[in-house]
GUTORSE-141685 format. One record per residue (C-alpha): residue number from 1; x, y, z. Coordinates in steps of 0.001 Angstrom, whole numbers, plus 524288, in hexadecimal, padded with zeros to 5 digits. Layout:
# GUTORSE-141685
@num->NUM x->X y->Y z->Z
...
END
This chain:
# GUTORSE-141685
@num->1 x->7C6C7 y->78178 z->86529
@num->2 x->7C4C1 y->78F08 z->85FA7
@num->3 x->7CEA6 y->79544 z->856B5
@num->4 x->7D67B y->7A072 z->85C98
@num->5 x->7D040 y->7A962 z->8527D
@num->6 x->7C304 y->7A753 z->85905
@num->7 x->7C743 y->7AA1E z->866F7
@num->8 x->7C1A6 y->7B574 z->86E7E
@num->9 x->7CB59 y->7C033 z->8721D
@num->10 x->7CCB9 y->7BB94 z->8802C
@num->11 x->7CE5A y->7AD76 z->87C1C
@num->12 x->7D826 y->7B183 z->871CB
@num->13 x->7E113 y->7B863 z->87B6D
@num->14 x->7E052 y->7ACF8 z->884DE
@num->15 x->7E3E7 y->7A3A2 z->879EB
@num->16 x->7EF87 y->7AC4E z->876BE
@num->17 x->7F398 y->7AC74 z->884E3
@num->18 x->7F2FE y->79DCB z->886B6
@num->19 x->7F98D y->79B14 z->879B9
@num->20 x->80521 y->7A36B z->87DC4
@num->21 x->8066B y->79EA9 z->88BD4
@num->22 x->80346 y->79037 z->88BD5
@num->23 x->80F7F y->787E7 z->88D70
@num->24 x->80A48 y->77A4D z->88F46
@num->25 x->8035B y->77A1B z->88236
@num->26 x->80A4A y->777D3 z->8755A
@num->27 x->80A5E y->7839B z->86C14
@num->28 x->802D4 y->77B96 z->86246
@num->29 x->7F796 y->778F4 z->86BAF
@num->30 x->7EE14 y->780AD z->873F8
@num->31 x->7E4E2 y->77D3B z->87F18
@num->32 x->7D664 y->77C57 z->87C02
@num->33 x->7CAD3 y->77E72 z->8851C
@num->34 x->7CB11 y->77017 z->8891A
@num->35 x->7D95F y->77095 z->88CE0
@num->36 x->7DDBE y->768A2 z->88137
@num->37 x->7E912 y->76D02 z->878FB
@num->38 x->7E518 y->76F5B z->86AD9
@num->39 x->7EC57 y->774D9 z->85F31
@num->40 x->7E827 y->78285 z->85B12
@num->41 x->7E21F y->78486 z->84DCB
@num->42 x->7ECD1 y->787F3 z->843F9
@num->43 x->7EB87 y->795CD z->83EDA
@num->44 x->7F01D y->797B1 z->830F6
@num->45 x->7F43F y->7A4D8 z->82B9C
@num->46 x->7E91C y->7A59F z->821C7
@num->47 x->7DF0F y->7A2E0 z->82C6B
@num->48 x->7E4F4 y->7ACEE z->83584
@num->49 x->7E544 y->7B764 z->82B03
@num->50 x->7D72C y->7B4E3 z->826E4
@num->51 x->7D10B y->7B2E4 z->83442
@num->52 x->7D925 y->7BBA6 z->83D15
@num->53 x->7E250 y->7C505 z->8363B
@num->54 x->7D99D y->7CAA5 z->82B98
@num->55 x->7CDE0 y->7CCEE z->8349D
@num->56 x->7D74B y->7D3A0 z->83E08
@num->57 x->7DDF9 y->7DC3D z->833FF
@num->58 x->7D174 y->7E02C z->82CEA
@num->59 x->7CDC1 y->7E837 z->838CF
@num->60 x->7DAF1 y->7EEDD z->839BA
@num->61 x->7E0A1 y->7F08B z->82C37
@num->62 x->7DA68 y->7F6AC z->82045
@num->63 x->7E3CA y->7EF7C z->81754
@num->64 x->7E087 y->7E211 z->81CDB
@num->65 x->7DE01 y->7DCFF z->80F29
@num->66 x->7EC73 y->7DED8 z->80C4C
@num->67 x->7EF8B y->7D5AB z->81797
@num->68 x->7E568 y->7CC28 z->8126D
@num->69 x->7EBBA y->7CC55 z->804FA
@num->70 x->7F96C y->7CAB0 z->80AA0
@num->71 x->7F506 y->7BF0D z->812B2
@num->72 x->7EE42 y->7B8D6 z->8070D
@num->73 x->7F8F4 y->7BB21 z->7FD05
@num->74 x->80575 y->7BA04 z->804DE
@num->75 x->80320 y->7B35D z->811FE
@num->76 x->7F901 y->7A8F8 z->80F1E
@num->77 x->80046 y->7A1E6 z->80416
@num->78 x->80BE0 y->79F2A z->80D01
@num->79 x->8069E y->79F22 z->81AEE
@num->80 x->7F7CC y->79E8D z->819AB
@num->81 x->7F653 y->79056 z->81DA0
@num->82 x->800D7 y->7910F z->82818
@num->83 x->7FE8D y->79271 z->836A3
@num->84 x->80346 y->79FA0 z->83B63
@num->85 x->80B4A y->799AC z->84650
@num->86 x->811D1 y->79074 z->83CC7
@num->87 x->8174F y->79A9B z->8337E
@num->88 x->825C6 y->79CB4 z->835AA
@num->89 x->82D67 y->7A94A z->834EA
@num->90 x->836A6 y->7A44A z->82A66
@num->91 x->82AF5 y->7A094 z->821FF
@num->92 x->825FF y->7AE88 z->8228D
@num->93 x->8339A y->7B37B z->81F36
@num->94 x->83476 y->7AA77 z->81357
@num->95 x->8269E y->7AE27 z->80F31
@num->96 x->829D6 y->7BCA2 z->80FD3
@num->97 x->835E0 y->7BAF8 z->80751
@num->98 x->82DA9 y->7B2CD z->7FE14
@num->99 x->8246A y->7BE3E z->7FC2B
@num->100 x->82FE1 y->7C6D7 z->7F882
@num->101 x->8353F y->7BC98 z->7EF2D
@num->102 x->8280A y->7BC51 z->7E851
@num->103 x->829F8 y->7CA90 z->7E4D9
@num->104 x->822AE y->7D1AF z->7EF9E
@num->105 x->828CB y->7DE7E z->7F3C1
@num->106 x->82F41 y->7DED8 z->80136
@num->107 x->82545 y->7E8D8 z->805E0
@num->108 x->81A2F y->7DFD3 z->80193
@num->109 x->8207F y->7D451 z->8088A
@num->110 x->82198 y->7DC87 z->814CD
@num->111 x->81325 y->7DFF4 z->81472
@num->112 x->80FA3 y->7D19B z->8131A
@num->113 x->8188E y->7CE0C z->81E75
@num->114 x->812AF y->7D8EB z->826BD
@num->115 x->8051F y->7D33C z->82481
@num->116 x->809D5 y->7C5B6 z->82864
@num->117 x->80FE6 y->7CB56 z->834C3
@num->118 x->80338 y->7D23D z->83829
@num->119 x->7FBB3 y->7C589 z->8367E
@num->120 x->8051A y->7BE5A z->83F71
@num->121 x->804BA y->7C94C z->8497E
@num->122 x->7F5FD y->7C80A z->84A45
@num->123 x->7F774 y->7B950 z->84BC7
@num->124 x->800A4 y->7BBBC z->85745
@num->125 x->7F743 y->7C587 z->85D32
@num->126 x->7EC39 y->7BBA5 z->85C19
@num->127 x->7F488 y->7B141 z->862A9
@num->128 x->7F534 y->7A8D2 z->85681
@num->129 x->803E6 y->7AA2D z->8559D
@num->130 x->80D1C y->7A9EE z->8614C
@num->131 x->81215 y->7B784 z->8647B
@num->132 x->81EAF y->7BA90 z->85D5E
@num->133 x->81DA1 y->7AEC9 z->85478
@num->134 x->81833 y->7B507 z->8483C
@num->135 x->81D9E y->7AE82 z->83BF6
@num->136 x->820BB y->7BC38 z->83721
@num->137 x->828F9 y->7BF93 z->842F7
@num->138 x->836C1 y->7C2E0 z->83EB8
@num->139 x->83351 y->7C3C0 z->8303C
@num->140 x->83855 y->7D0F2 z->82BC7
@num->141 x->83272 y->7D8A7 z->82078
@num->142 x->83ABC y->7DC40 z->814DA
@num->143 x->8422A y->7E8FB z->815E0
@num->144 x->83D1D y->7F3BF z->80D18
@num->145 x->848F4 y->7FC25 z->80A56
@num->146 x->84307 y->8075D z->802D5
@num->147 x->83575 y->80CE0 z->80137
@num->148 x->830F8 y->80A8A z->7F35F
@num->149 x->82D99 y->816EA z->7EC11
@num->150 x->828DE y->81722 z->7DE1D
@num->151 x->822EA y->82308 z->7D79A
@num->152 x->81E49 y->823BB z->7C9AA
@num->153 x->824DE y->82DE6 z->7C13A
@num->154 x->81C28 y->8373B z->7B9DF
@num->155 x->81E77 y->82F9D z->7AD5C
@num->156 x->81B38 y->822AF z->7B3F9
@num->157 x->80EE5 y->8283A z->7BA0D
@num->158 x->80A5D y->82DB5 z->7ACFB
@num->159 x->80CE1 y->820DD z->7A5F5
@num->160 x->80549 y->819CF z->7B087
@num->161 x->7F9BE y->82322 z->7AF81
@num->162 x->7F93E y->82227 z->7A0A6
@num->163 x->7F923 y->81342 z->7A17A
@num->164 x->7EE70 y->81362 z->7ABD3
@num->165 x->7E61D y->81CA3 z->7A3B3
@num->166 x->7E5B7 y->8127A z->798E1
@num->167 x->7DF44 y->8086F z->7A1BE
@num->168 x->7D11E y->807DD z->7A601
@num->169 x->7D3F9 y->7FDF7 z->7B0B0
@num->170 x->7CFB1 y->80202 z->7BE68
@num->171 x->7DDA0 y->7FF99 z->7C2FE
@num->172 x->7E255 y->80A12 z->7B990
@num->173 x->7D8B3 y->81418 z->7BEDA
@num->174 x->7DCAA y->810B6 z->7CCC9
@num->175 x->7EB40 y->81214 z->7CA35
@num->176 x->7E93E y->81F3A z->7C38A
@num->177 x->7E234 y->823FB z->7CFB6
@num->178 x->7ED30 y->81EF2 z->7D857
@num->179 x->7F739 y->826C5 z->7D0CD
@num->180 x->7EEE0 y->83317 z->7D070
@num->181 x->7EAA4 y->8330E z->7DEB4
@num->182 x->7F583 y->82C40 z->7E63B
@num->183 x->7EB04 y->82408 z->7ECC6
@num->184 x->7EDA6 y->816D9 z->7F2B9
@num->185 x->7E9B5 y->80B27 z->7EA8C
@num->186 x->7DF47 y->80700 z->7F448
@num->187 x->7D98A y->814BB z->7F48B
@num->188 x->7D70C y->81441 z->7E5EE
@num->189 x->7D2EC y->80610 z->7E499
@num->190 x->7C955 y->80706 z->7EFEA
@num->191 x->7C392 y->81406 z->7EB8F
@num->192 x->7B4D6 y->8147B z->7EA3E
@num->193 x->7AD05 y->81DA5 z->7E1AF
@num->194 x->7A68D y->8237F z->7EDA9
@num->195 x->7B421 y->827F1 z->7F20C
@num->196 x->7B6D5 y->82F72 z->7E578
@num->197 x->7B37E y->83DDA z->7E722
@num->198 x->7B61B y->8440E z->7DA0C
@num->199 x->7AF31 y->8506A z->7DE8C
@num->200 x->7B9AC y->851DD z->7E904
@num->201 x->7C465 y->84BC0 z->7E09A
@num->202 x->7C6CF y->84171 z->7EB07
@num->203 x->7C7C8 y->832D2 z->7ECAE
@num->204 x->7C3C5 y->82FD9 z->7FAA1
@num->205 x->7CA4F y->8248D z->801CE
@num->206 x->7C15F y->821CA z->80D89
@num->207 x->7CBD4 y->81A5A z->81501
@num->208 x->7D9F1 y->81C68 z->810FF
@num->209 x->7E649 y->8159B z->815A1
@num->210 x->7E751 y->81F71 z->820B3
@num->211 x->7D9E0 y->81B6E z->82591
@num->212 x->7D3BE y->82866 z->8219A
@num->213 x->7CC07 y->82D1D z->815BE
@num->214 x->7D461 y->8326E z->80AC5
@num->215 x->7D125 y->83B71 z->7FF74
@num->216 x->7D8DD y->839CD z->7F2E1
@num->217 x->7D8B8 y->845D7 z->7EA02
@num->218 x->7D590 y->8430F z->7DBCE
@num->219 x->7DC2E y->84A6B z->7D0BE
@num->220 x->7D56B y->84D4C z->7C3E4
@num->221 x->7DBBA y->84156 z->7BDC5
@num->222 x->7D7CD y->838AA z->7C936
@num->223 x->7C9BB y->83D7B z->7C808
@num->224 x->7C9E3 y->83AA0 z->7B97E
@num->225 x->7CE2F y->82CB6 z->7BC7C
@num->226 x->7C366 y->82B4A z->7C692
@num->227 x->7B94C y->82F78 z->7BC86
@num->228 x->7BEBE y->825D0 z->7B2A7
@num->229 x->7BE06 y->819F1 z->7BB9F
@num->230 x->7B2D5 y->81106 z->7B71B
@num->231 x->7A88D y->8105E z->7C1B9
@num->232 x->7A0FF y->803E2 z->7C43A
@num->233 x->792E3 y->8061E z->7C891
@num->234 x->790DB y->801E8 z->7D68E
@num->235 x->79F60 y->7FFC0 z->7D8FE
@num->236 x->7A524 y->808E3 z->7E340
@num->237 x->7B36D y->806D7 z->7DFA9
@num->238 x->7BB55 y->80F52 z->7D676
@num->239 x->7C2B4 y->80316 z->7D2AB
@num->240 x->7BA05 y->7F70A z->7D41F
@num->241 x->7C0D5 y->7EA00 z->7D5A4
@num->242 x->7BDAB y->7DCEF z->7CFA3
@num->243 x->7B743 y->7D82A z->7DC2E
@num->244 x->7A953 y->7DD5E z->7DD64
@num->245 x->7A862 y->7E8D4 z->7E6B1
@num->246 x->7B71C y->7E9D1 z->7E861
@num->247 x->7C09D y->7F433 z->7E371
@num->248 x->7CC47 y->7F187 z->7DAC5
@num->249 x->7D5AE y->7EA73 z->7E3BC
@num->250 x->7E2EA y->7ECC3 z->7DD90
@num->251 x->7EA56 y->7F2DE z->7D256
@num->252 x->7F649 y->7EA34 z->7D205
@num->253 x->7F3F8 y->7E1D9 z->7C5FB
@num->254 x->7F064 y->7ED7A z->7BD82
@num->255 x->7FB26 y->7F5FB z->7C340
@num->256 x->805CA y->7EBAF z->7C246
@num->257 x->80342 y->7E9B2 z->7B3C3
@num->258 x->80295 y->7F845 z->7B0FD
@num->259 x->80EBD y->7FC45 z->7B880
@num->260 x->816F1 y->7F207 z->7B1A6
@num->261 x->81212 y->7F66B z->7A465
@num->262 x->81623 y->8045D z->7A7C9
@num->263 x->82364 y->800A2 z->7AD35
@num->264 x->81F45 y->803F9 z->7BB1D
@num->265 x->8209B y->7F685 z->7C113
@num->266 x->82632 y->7FBE0 z->7CDCE
@num->267 x->81AD7 y->8052D z->7D03D
@num->268 x->81095 y->8010C z->7DA21
@num->269 x->802CA y->8063A z->7DB2A
@num->270 x->8064F y->80D39 z->7E7CC
@num->271 x->81163 y->8143F z->7E0B3
@num->272 x->806F1 y->81C13 z->7D99D
@num->273 x->803B3 y->82238 z->7E6B6
@num->274 x->8120D y->82587 z->7E8BF
@num->275 x->8127E y->82B2B z->7DB15
@num->276 x->806C4 y->833DA z->7DDD4
@num->277 x->80DB0 y->8391C z->7E9E5
@num->278 x->81A82 y->83B3C z->7E2B6
@num->279 x->813B8 y->84316 z->7D80F
@num->280 x->80DC8 y->84BFD z->7E263
@num->281 x->81A45 y->84E0C z->7EA0D
@num->282 x->822A7 y->8506E z->7DE1F
@num->283 x->8189E y->85A33 z->7D938
@num->284 x->81AFF y->8624C z->7E55F
@num->285 x->80F99 y->85E24 z->7EDE0
@num->286 x->8120E y->85CF7 z->7FC73
@num->287 x->812ED y->8504E z->80404
@num->288 x->806F0 y->854D0 z->80B8C
@num->289 x->7FF16 y->8552E z->7FEEF
@num->290 x->8045A y->847D0 z->7FB15
@num->291 x->800C8 y->8426F z->80873
@num->292 x->7F2C8 y->8471F z->80707
@num->293 x->7F140 y->841E3 z->7F931
@num->294 x->7F6CA y->8348D z->7FCC1
@num->295 x->7EED0 y->833A6 z->80931
@num->296 x->7FA69 y->83198 z->8123F
@num->297 x->7F62A y->83343 z->82063
@num->298 x->80456 y->83434 z->824CF
@num->299 x->80CC4 y->83E89 z->81E24
@num->300 x->818A5 y->835F4 z->82078
@num->301 x->81376 y->82CA1 z->8162F
@num->302 x->813F2 y->8378F z->80C1E
@num->303 x->821FC y->83ACA z->80FD2
@num->304 x->82699 y->82FD2 z->806EC
@num->305 x->824B9 y->839B7 z->7FBEE
@num->306 x->82CAD y->84456 z->8029C
@num->307 x->838BA y->8417B z->7FA5F
@num->308 x->830BC y->84494 z->7EE32
@num->309 x->82D1C y->851C6 z->7F3D0
@num->310 x->83B68 y->85443 z->7F6C9
@num->311 x->83F1E y->851D7 z->7E899
@num->312 x->834D8 y->85B96 z->7E45A
@num->313 x->839E8 y->865AF z->7EE03
@num->314 x->847AD y->86424 z->7E8E8
@num->315 x->842B3 y->8671E z->7DB4B
@num->316 x->83BE8 y->87335 z->7E081
@num->317 x->8486F y->87775 z->7E725
@num->318 x->84F1B y->87756 z->7D9ED
@num->319 x->846D1 y->8834B z->7D6B3
@num->320 x->8504B y->88BD4 z->7DE45
@num->321 x->85BE4 y->885F7 z->7D71A
@num->322 x->855A7 y->889B6 z->7CA31
@num->323 x->85382 y->897CC z->7CE38
@num->324 x->8612B y->89941 z->7D3F1
@num->325 x->8687A y->89202 z->7C947
@num->326 x->873FA y->89911 z->7C31A
@num->327 x->8714E y->89E7B z->7B57B
@num->328 x->87559 y->89510 z->7AAF9
@num->329 x->87554 y->88950 z->7B400
@num->330 x->87202 y->87CF5 z->7AC8B
@num->331 x->86706 y->87350 z->7AFE4
@num->332 x->85F8E y->87DCF z->7B770
@num->333 x->8538D y->88341 z->7B0E0
@num->334 x->84B97 y->88E1A z->7B727
@num->335 x->83CD8 y->88D0E z->7B6C6
@num->336 x->8363F y->894C8 z->7AC2A
@num->337 x->82C51 y->89B2D z->7B4FC
@num->338 x->833D3 y->89AB9 z->7C19F
@num->339 x->829D9 y->8918C z->7C7B5
@num->340 x->82BAB y->88325 z->7CA55
@num->341 x->81FE1 y->87A24 z->7CA7E
@num->342 x->81E65 y->86BA8 z->7CD10
@num->343 x->82034 y->86459 z->7C067
@num->344 x->8178F y->858F2 z->7BC76
@num->345 x->8212E y->84F83 z->7C25B
@num->346 x->821A8 y->8564A z->7CF61
@num->347 x->82EC5 y->85D0B z->7CE7D
@num->348 x->82EBA y->86BBD z->7D027
@num->349 x->8341F y->86FFB z->7C347
@num->350 x->833B8 y->87A3F z->7B8CB
@num->351 x->828BC y->876FD z->7AF80
@num->352 x->831CB y->87965 z->7A42A
@num->353 x->83CC8 y->870C8 z->7A8EC
@num->354 x->83B3A y->86206 z->7A79D
@num->355 x->844DF y->856FB z->7A89E
@num->356 x->844A4 y->848B5 z->7A560
@num->357 x->84239 y->845D1 z->7B3AB
@num->358 x->835E2 y->84E06 z->7B4D5
@num->359 x->82CFE y->8422D z->7B443
@num->360 x->8330D y->83B11 z->7BFB2
@num->361 x->82C43 y->83B61 z->7CCD3
@num->362 x->83548 y->83864 z->7D7E7
END
């Protein structure tokens, strides 16, 4: 008897129909061509992921390798050898809490659970699980109460840059570019030399997260870093990986050691992108400009930085208070030239007036 994975589309739908409507046959058996009742081949999670799910998702999801890694690292050790239909809901619930107890963040646990649910949904769609009987059914993700926001202060960013400048590791060059461009990690690590247009001061991303080409402007400092990156003859990648012909795959090990040495253990790589945006907004640049530099296709995504712009506007509004302050009023200092300009930390301030909080980016 052929496996259900090898059935033609018409045969597959008929098999689904009979499996859901037959009443005289035990759920653990099915009728073969000769009329005999035979047990179906057991389908384990690992086999389903390798033979059905990954081929399916490769055609539909650019980040399919993330699903592959999640299945390998988090699903296979616990459920890989288990039949899909035999996994119970309470086992998935206990497994999910076990991930959290191992130290994974709730948001990470939720992403892993979402992948498991997608796998089971495909199994249902293919008729390999009875409808409504996914082992993930009823398993709720963890509640995420607040959106995590972490921006480097000016002092933190400068300390980070000085430490990175002392290293000749490719990871150090990559992280410096992340902080100077606000690019996504994948956009930098997958950059090829043919995509670097120093004559136009651009790093071209042929296919961005939005599904369209993206052009990342390069500042003088970013161009200097590009010129300083050692180039390997015949290798197309800015940051070659250890595997031949592959780019550098990740920055975590290098970054985790560095951030702890600098007292920045709570800072993630992606927070460098948030920091880039916060510097721009606090320096008086519009959300439209930030949207274009970050490559957000939806302006609503950039609105997460709107509160930073509001803080800057409040500082600007204080200009009127300075000009209208009563003579002799304390703690109010008029600008020397009568003009306010964005300070290095983004606040609109008198160049001659500085406080101990000037170096904090909020």
